[in-house]
LUMBA-955966 format. One record per residue (C-alpha): residue number from 0; residue in one letter; x, y, z. Coordinates in Angstrom, 1 decimal. Layout:
% residues N
{seq NUM, type a, X X, Y Y, Z Z}
...
//
This chain:
% residues 268
{seq 0, type x, X -47.0, Y 89.2, Z 37.3}
{seq 1, type x, X -46.6, Y 85.6, Z 38.5}
{seq 2, type x, X -43.3, Y 83.7, Z 38.4}
{seq 3, type x, X -42.8, Y 80.3, Z 36.8}
{seq 4, type x, X -42.7, Y 78.7, Z 40.2}
{seq 5, type x, X -46.1, Y 80.2, Z 41.2}
{seq 6, type x, X -47.5, Y 79.1, Z 37.9}
{seq 7, type x, X -46.2, Y 75.5, Z 38.3}
{seq 8, type x, X -47.6, Y 75.4, Z 41.9}
{seq 9, type x, X -51.0, Y 76.6, Z 40.6}
{seq 10, type x, X -51.1, Y 74.0, Z 37.9}
{seq 11, type x, X -50.2, Y 71.2, Z 40.4}
{seq 12, type x, X -52.9, Y 72.4, Z 42.7}
{seq 13, type x, X -55.4, Y 72.3, Z 39.9}
{seq 14, type x, X -54.3, Y 68.8, Z 39.0}
{seq 15, type x, X -54.8, Y 67.7, Z 42.6}
{seq 16, type x, X -58.3, Y 69.3, Z 42.7}
{seq 17, type x, X -59.3, Y 67.6, Z 39.5}
{seq 18, type x, X -58.1, Y 64.2, Z 40.6}
{seq 19, type x, X -59.7, Y 64.5, Z 44.0}
{seq 20, type x, X -63.1, Y 65.3, Z 42.5}
{seq 21, type x, X -62.7, Y 62.5, Z 39.9}
{seq 22, type x, X -61.8, Y 59.8, Z 42.4}
{seq 23, type x, X -64.5, Y 61.0, Z 44.8}
{seq 24, type x, X -67.1, Y 60.6, Z 42.0}
{seq 25, type x, X -65.6, Y 57.2, Z 41.1}
{seq 26, type x, X -65.9, Y 55.9, Z 44.6}
{seq 27, type x, X -69.3, Y 57.4, Z 45.3}
{seq 28, type x, X -71.1, Y 56.2, Z 42.1}
{seq 29, type x, X -69.8, Y 52.7, Z 42.4}
{seq 30, type x, X -70.9, Y 52.5, Z 46.0}
{seq 31, type x, X -74.3, Y 53.7, Z 45.0}
{seq 32, type x, X -74.6, Y 51.1, Z 42.2}
{seq 33, type x, X -73.6, Y 48.2, Z 44.4}
{seq 34, type x, X -77.1, Y 48.0, Z 46.0}
{seq 35, type x, X -78.9, Y 47.8, Z 42.7}
{seq 36, type x, X -80.4, Y 44.5, Z 41.6}
{seq 37, type x, X -81.0, Y 45.1, Z 37.9}
{seq 38, type x, X -78.1, Y 45.6, Z 35.5}
{seq 39, type x, X -80.1, Y 48.5, Z 33.8}
{seq 40, type x, X -79.9, Y 50.4, Z 37.1}
{seq 41, type x, X -76.1, Y 50.0, Z 37.1}
{seq 42, type x, X -75.5, Y 51.4, Z 33.6}
{seq 43, type x, X -75.8, Y 55.1, Z 34.5}
{seq 44, type x, X -73.6, Y 54.9, Z 37.7}
{seq 45, type x, X -70.9, Y 52.9, Z 35.9}
{seq 46, type x, X -70.8, Y 55.3, Z 33.0}
{seq 47, type x, X -70.5, Y 58.3, Z 35.4}
{seq 48, type x, X -67.9, Y 56.6, Z 37.6}
{seq 49, type x, X -65.7, Y 55.4, Z 34.7}
{seq 50, type x, X -66.1, Y 58.7, Z 32.8}
{seq 51, type x, X -65.2, Y 60.8, Z 35.8}
{seq 52, type x, X -62.0, Y 58.8, Z 36.6}
{seq 53, type x, X -60.9, Y 58.7, Z 33.0}
{seq 54, type x, X -61.4, Y 62.4, Z 32.4}
{seq 55, type x, X -59.6, Y 63.1, Z 35.6}
{seq 56, type x, X -56.6, Y 61.1, Z 34.6}
{seq 57, type x, X -56.2, Y 62.8, Z 31.2}
{seq 58, type x, X -56.8, Y 66.3, Z 32.7}
{seq 59, type x, X -54.3, Y 65.8, Z 35.5}
{seq 60, type x, X -51.6, Y 64.6, Z 33.0}
{seq 61, type x, X -52.1, Y 67.7, Z 30.8}
{seq 62, type x, X -51.8, Y 70.0, Z 33.9}
{seq 63, type x, X -48.8, Y 68.1, Z 35.2}
{seq 64, type x, X -46.9, Y 68.3, Z 31.8}
{seq 65, type x, X -47.5, Y 72.1, Z 31.8}
{seq 66, type x, X -46.4, Y 72.4, Z 35.4}
{seq 67, type x, X -42.9, Y 71.4, Z 34.5}
{seq 68, type x, X -40.3, Y 74.2, Z 34.1}
{seq 69, type x, X -39.9, Y 73.9, Z 30.4}
{seq 70, type x, X -37.9, Y 76.3, Z 28.2}
{seq 71, type x, X -40.2, Y 76.0, Z 25.2}
{seq 72, type x, X -44.0, Y 76.2, Z 24.6}
{seq 73, type x, X -45.7, Y 72.8, Z 24.7}
{seq 74, type x, X -48.2, Y 71.5, Z 22.2}
{seq 75, type x, X -49.9, Y 68.3, Z 21.2}
{seq 76, type x, X -50.9, Y 66.7, Z 17.9}
{seq 77, type x, X -54.5, Y 67.5, Z 17.0}
{seq 78, type x, X -55.4, Y 64.0, Z 16.0}
{seq 79, type x, X -54.2, Y 62.6, Z 19.3}
{seq 80, type x, X -56.1, Y 65.0, Z 21.6}
{seq 81, type x, X -59.7, Y 63.6, Z 21.0}
{seq 82, type x, X -58.4, Y 60.1, Z 21.3}
{seq 83, type x, X -56.6, Y 60.8, Z 24.6}
{seq 84, type x, X -59.7, Y 62.7, Z 25.9}
{seq 85, type x, X -62.3, Y 60.0, Z 25.0}
{seq 86, type x, X -60.4, Y 56.7, Z 25.3}
{seq 87, type x, X -59.6, Y 56.8, Z 29.1}
{seq 88, type x, X -63.2, Y 57.1, Z 30.2}
{seq 89, type x, X -64.1, Y 54.2, Z 28.0}
{seq 90, type x, X -61.2, Y 52.1, Z 29.3}
{seq 91, type x, X -62.2, Y 52.7, Z 32.9}
{seq 92, type x, X -65.7, Y 51.2, Z 32.4}
{seq 93, type x, X -64.7, Y 47.5, Z 32.7}
{seq 94, type x, X -63.0, Y 48.1, Z 36.0}
{seq 95, type x, X -66.0, Y 50.1, Z 37.3}
{seq 96, type x, X -68.5, Y 47.4, Z 36.2}
{seq 97, type x, X -66.4, Y 44.7, Z 37.8}
{seq 98, type x, X -66.4, Y 46.6, Z 41.1}
{seq 99, type x, X -70.1, Y 47.1, Z 41.0}
{seq 100, type x, X -70.7, Y 43.3, Z 40.6}
{seq 101, type x, X -68.0, Y 42.0, Z 42.9}
{seq 102, type x, X -66.0, Y 43.3, Z 45.9}
{seq 103, type x, X -63.8, Y 40.3, Z 46.7}
{seq 104, type x, X -60.0, Y 40.2, Z 46.6}
{seq 105, type x, X -60.0, Y 39.0, Z 42.9}
{seq 106, type x, X -62.2, Y 42.0, Z 41.9}
{seq 107, type x, X -60.1, Y 44.5, Z 43.9}
{seq 108, type x, X -56.8, Y 43.2, Z 42.5}
{seq 109, type x, X -58.1, Y 42.8, Z 39.0}
{seq 110, type x, X -59.7, Y 46.2, Z 38.9}
{seq 111, type x, X -56.6, Y 47.8, Z 40.4}
{seq 112, type x, X -54.5, Y 46.2, Z 37.7}
{seq 113, type x, X -56.8, Y 47.4, Z 34.9}
{seq 114, type x, X -56.9, Y 51.0, Z 36.3}
{seq 115, type x, X -53.1, Y 51.1, Z 36.7}
{seq 116, type x, X -52.7, Y 50.0, Z 33.1}
{seq 117, type x, X -55.1, Y 52.7, Z 31.9}
{seq 118, type x, X -53.4, Y 55.4, Z 33.9}
{seq 119, type x, X -50.0, Y 54.4, Z 32.6}
{seq 120, type x, X -51.3, Y 54.3, Z 29.0}
{seq 121, type x, X -52.8, Y 57.8, Z 29.4}
{seq 122, type x, X -49.6, Y 59.2, Z 30.8}
{seq 123, type x, X -47.4, Y 57.7, Z 28.1}
{seq 124, type x, X -50.0, Y 58.7, Z 25.4}
{seq 125, type x, X -49.8, Y 62.4, Z 26.3}
{seq 126, type x, X -46.0, Y 62.3, Z 26.3}
{seq 127, type x, X -45.9, Y 60.8, Z 22.9}
{seq 128, type x, X -48.5, Y 63.2, Z 21.6}
{seq 129, type x, X -46.2, Y 66.2, Z 22.5}
{seq 130, type x, X -43.6, Y 65.3, Z 19.8}
{seq 131, type x, X -40.7, Y 66.2, Z 22.1}
{seq 132, type x, X -37.3, Y 66.9, Z 20.6}
{seq 133, type x, X -34.5, Y 65.8, Z 20.5}
{seq 134, type x, X -36.4, Y 62.7, Z 21.3}
{seq 135, type x, X -37.5, Y 60.4, Z 24.2}
{seq 136, type x, X -35.1, Y 57.9, Z 25.8}
{seq 137, type x, X -37.2, Y 55.8, Z 28.1}
{seq 138, type x, X -35.9, Y 54.8, Z 31.4}
{seq 139, type x, X -37.8, Y 51.5, Z 31.6}
{seq 140, type x, X -36.9, Y 51.0, Z 35.3}
{seq 141, type x, X -38.7, Y 54.2, Z 36.3}
{seq 142, type x, X -41.5, Y 53.3, Z 33.9}
{seq 143, type x, X -42.0, Y 49.9, Z 35.5}
{seq 144, type x, X -41.7, Y 51.5, Z 39.0}
{seq 145, type x, X -44.5, Y 53.9, Z 38.0}
{seq 146, type x, X -46.7, Y 51.0, Z 36.9}
{seq 147, type x, X -46.0, Y 49.0, Z 40.1}
{seq 148, type x, X -46.6, Y 52.0, Z 42.3}
{seq 149, type x, X -50.0, Y 52.8, Z 40.7}
{seq 150, type x, X -51.0, Y 49.2, Z 40.8}
{seq 151, type x, X -50.3, Y 48.9, Z 44.6}
{seq 152, type x, X -51.9, Y 52.3, Z 45.3}
{seq 153, type x, X -55.1, Y 51.4, Z 43.4}
{seq 154, type x, X -55.5, Y 48.1, Z 45.1}
{seq 155, type x, X -55.0, Y 49.6, Z 48.5}
{seq 156, type x, X -57.4, Y 52.5, Z 47.7}
{seq 157, type x, X -60.1, Y 50.1, Z 46.4}
{seq 158, type x, X -59.8, Y 48.1, Z 49.6}
{seq 159, type x, X -60.3, Y 51.2, Z 51.6}
{seq 160, type x, X -63.3, Y 52.2, Z 49.5}
{seq 161, type x, X -65.2, Y 48.9, Z 49.4}
{seq 162, type x, X -64.2, Y 47.0, Z 52.6}
{seq 163, type x, X -66.6, Y 46.1, Z 55.3}
{seq 164, type x, X -65.6, Y 49.0, Z 57.5}
{seq 165, type x, X -66.3, Y 51.5, Z 54.7}
{seq 166, type x, X -69.7, Y 49.9, Z 54.1}
{seq 167, type x, X -71.2, Y 49.5, Z 57.5}
{seq 168, type x, X -68.8, Y 51.1, Z 60.0}
{seq 169, type x, X -69.4, Y 54.2, Z 62.0}
{seq 170, type x, X -66.6, Y 56.0, Z 60.1}
{seq 171, type x, X -67.5, Y 54.9, Z 56.6}
{seq 172, type x, X -67.4, Y 58.4, Z 55.3}
{seq 173, type x, X -63.8, Y 58.9, Z 56.5}
{seq 174, type x, X -62.8, Y 55.6, Z 54.9}
{seq 175, type x, X -64.2, Y 56.6, Z 51.6}
{seq 176, type x, X -62.6, Y 60.1, Z 51.7}
{seq 177, type x, X -59.3, Y 58.4, Z 52.5}
{seq 178, type x, X -59.7, Y 56.1, Z 49.5}
{seq 179, type x, X -60.3, Y 59.0, Z 47.2}
{seq 180, type x, X -57.2, Y 60.8, Z 48.7}
{seq 181, type x, X -55.1, Y 57.7, Z 48.2}
{seq 182, type x, X -56.2, Y 57.4, Z 44.6}
{seq 183, type x, X -55.3, Y 61.0, Z 44.0}
{seq 184, type x, X -51.9, Y 60.7, Z 45.6}
{seq 185, type x, X -51.2, Y 57.5, Z 43.7}
{seq 186, type x, X -52.1, Y 59.0, Z 40.3}
{seq 187, type x, X -50.2, Y 62.3, Z 40.8}
{seq 188, type x, X -47.1, Y 60.4, Z 42.1}
{seq 189, type x, X -47.3, Y 57.9, Z 39.3}
{seq 190, type x, X -47.5, Y 60.5, Z 36.5}
{seq 191, type x, X -44.5, Y 62.4, Z 38.1}
{seq 192, type x, X -42.4, Y 59.2, Z 37.9}
{seq 193, type x, X -43.5, Y 58.7, Z 34.3}
{seq 194, type x, X -42.4, Y 62.3, Z 33.5}
{seq 195, type x, X -39.1, Y 61.6, Z 35.2}
{seq 196, type x, X -38.7, Y 58.4, Z 33.1}
{seq 197, type x, X -38.3, Y 60.5, Z 29.9}
{seq 198, type x, X -36.1, Y 63.3, Z 31.3}
{seq 199, type x, X -38.6, Y 66.0, Z 30.3}
{seq 200, type x, X -36.4, Y 68.8, Z 31.4}
{seq 201, type x, X -33.7, Y 67.7, Z 28.9}
{seq 202, type x, X -36.0, Y 68.2, Z 25.9}
{seq 203, type x, X -35.6, Y 71.4, Z 23.9}
{seq 204, type x, X -38.8, Y 71.6, Z 21.8}
{seq 205, type x, X -42.2, Y 70.3, Z 20.8}
{seq 206, type x, X -42.9, Y 69.8, Z 17.0}
{seq 207, type x, X -46.6, Y 70.2, Z 17.7}
{seq 208, type x, X -46.5, Y 73.5, Z 19.5}
{seq 209, type x, X -48.4, Y 75.2, Z 16.7}
{seq 210, type x, X -51.2, Y 72.6, Z 16.8}
{seq 211, type x, X -53.1, Y 72.0, Z 20.1}
{seq 212, type x, X -51.6, Y 74.5, Z 22.5}
{seq 213, type x, X -51.1, Y 73.4, Z 26.1}
{seq 214, type x, X -52.4, Y 76.8, Z 27.2}
{seq 215, type x, X -55.9, Y 76.1, Z 25.9}
{seq 216, type x, X -55.8, Y 72.5, Z 27.0}
{seq 217, type x, X -54.9, Y 73.6, Z 30.5}
{seq 218, type x, X -57.8, Y 76.1, Z 30.5}
{seq 219, type x, X -60.2, Y 73.2, Z 29.7}
{seq 220, type x, X -58.5, Y 70.8, Z 32.1}
{seq 221, type x, X -58.1, Y 73.2, Z 35.0}
{seq 222, type x, X -61.3, Y 75.2, Z 34.7}
{seq 223, type x, X -64.1, Y 73.5, Z 32.7}
{seq 224, type x, X -63.4, Y 70.0, Z 33.9}
{seq 225, type x, X -63.3, Y 70.7, Z 37.7}
{seq 226, type x, X -66.5, Y 72.9, Z 37.4}
{seq 227, type x, X -68.3, Y 70.0, Z 35.7}
{seq 228, type x, X -67.1, Y 67.6, Z 38.4}
{seq 229, type x, X -68.0, Y 69.9, Z 41.2}
{seq 230, type x, X -71.6, Y 70.0, Z 39.8}
{seq 231, type x, X -71.6, Y 66.2, Z 39.6}
{seq 232, type x, X -70.3, Y 66.0, Z 43.2}
{seq 233, type x, X -73.1, Y 68.3, Z 44.4}
{seq 234, type x, X -75.6, Y 66.1, Z 42.6}
{seq 235, type x, X -74.3, Y 62.9, Z 44.3}
{seq 236, type x, X -74.4, Y 64.7, Z 47.7}
{seq 237, type x, X -78.0, Y 65.8, Z 47.2}
{seq 238, type x, X -79.1, Y 62.3, Z 46.0}
{seq 239, type x, X -77.5, Y 60.7, Z 49.1}
{seq 240, type x, X -78.9, Y 63.2, Z 51.5}
{seq 241, type x, X -82.4, Y 62.8, Z 50.0}
{seq 242, type x, X -82.2, Y 59.0, Z 50.3}
{seq 243, type x, X -81.1, Y 59.3, Z 53.9}
{seq 244, type x, X -84.0, Y 61.5, Z 54.8}
{seq 245, type x, X -86.4, Y 59.2, Z 53.1}
{seq 246, type x, X -85.0, Y 56.1, Z 54.9}
{seq 247, type x, X -85.1, Y 58.0, Z 58.2}
{seq 248, type x, X -88.7, Y 59.0, Z 57.6}
{seq 249, type x, X -89.7, Y 55.4, Z 56.7}
{seq 250, type x, X -88.1, Y 54.1, Z 59.8}
{seq 251, type x, X -90.0, Y 56.6, Z 62.0}
{seq 252, type x, X -93.3, Y 55.6, Z 60.3}
{seq 253, type x, X -92.7, Y 51.9, Z 60.8}
{seq 254, type x, X -91.8, Y 52.2, Z 64.5}
{seq 255, type x, X -94.6, Y 51.1, Z 66.8}
{seq 256, type x, X -96.1, Y 54.0, Z 68.7}
{seq 257, type x, X -96.1, Y 53.7, Z 72.4}
{seq 258, type x, X -99.5, Y 53.8, Z 74.1}
{seq 259, type x, X -99.9, Y 56.4, Z 76.7}
{seq 260, type x, X -100.6, Y 54.9, Z 80.1}
{seq 261, type x, X -103.7, Y 56.2, Z 81.7}
{seq 262, type x, X -103.4, Y 57.2, Z 85.3}
{seq 263, type x, X -106.2, Y 56.0, Z 87.6}
{seq 264, type x, X -107.3, Y 58.4, Z 90.3}
{seq 265, type x, X -109.1, Y 57.2, Z 93.3}
{seq 266, type x, X -112.1, Y 59.1, Z 94.5}
{seq 267, type x, X -111.8, Y 60.5, Z 98.0}
//
């Protein structure tokens, strides 16, 4: 049998894995779409990038809520679950499209602000959908701190992901991995501050515990979602590797062949 501490640590680890895969897909698909000339070529990558990040946000929040040492079973309102599952991917699309078209400071700051607002809305939405009792008393100072923290973290991570060094430098892969890691840390830290802003451990019950059980939602968020994102990450890796091989082969074909020098031998 596992203890409550082991269970909480496992759920936090699952949340971190989900967010790392989601942020990796977000950074990778936007980077791939930035070289396209037609807007039709950008539709697919933008949908995949925004969908992955939004789904990662909502999955990580479900896992983080269940990772808390609560004395009661947690549940959510049925009507709120599909909204909180489908709305975040849609809300991430404008920021993803903006980053595909522009990578200047205005785009980085604007997209960071949009994504921070989406993350805060997702985190608050899941808390409200739990129907906590005796009721929520918001600490607006901590809530504002969570929003500011996520805004700064998003802007810094986007700069790492789409700066000149991450585009053409020798360590561009390291920069992009660092950007995905910073996005993950920012979101996990932000949602923990939001949870602290309501004093979750002081709550004694959830009025929706008989509707959408957190156990089943954690199973989907911690098993099905990361499996899907792992397959998507493998697809991105194979696409990138194939393009690199094709480019390398094209370069070799276009290189001028050196003519062999003929040696002249004198007759004795």
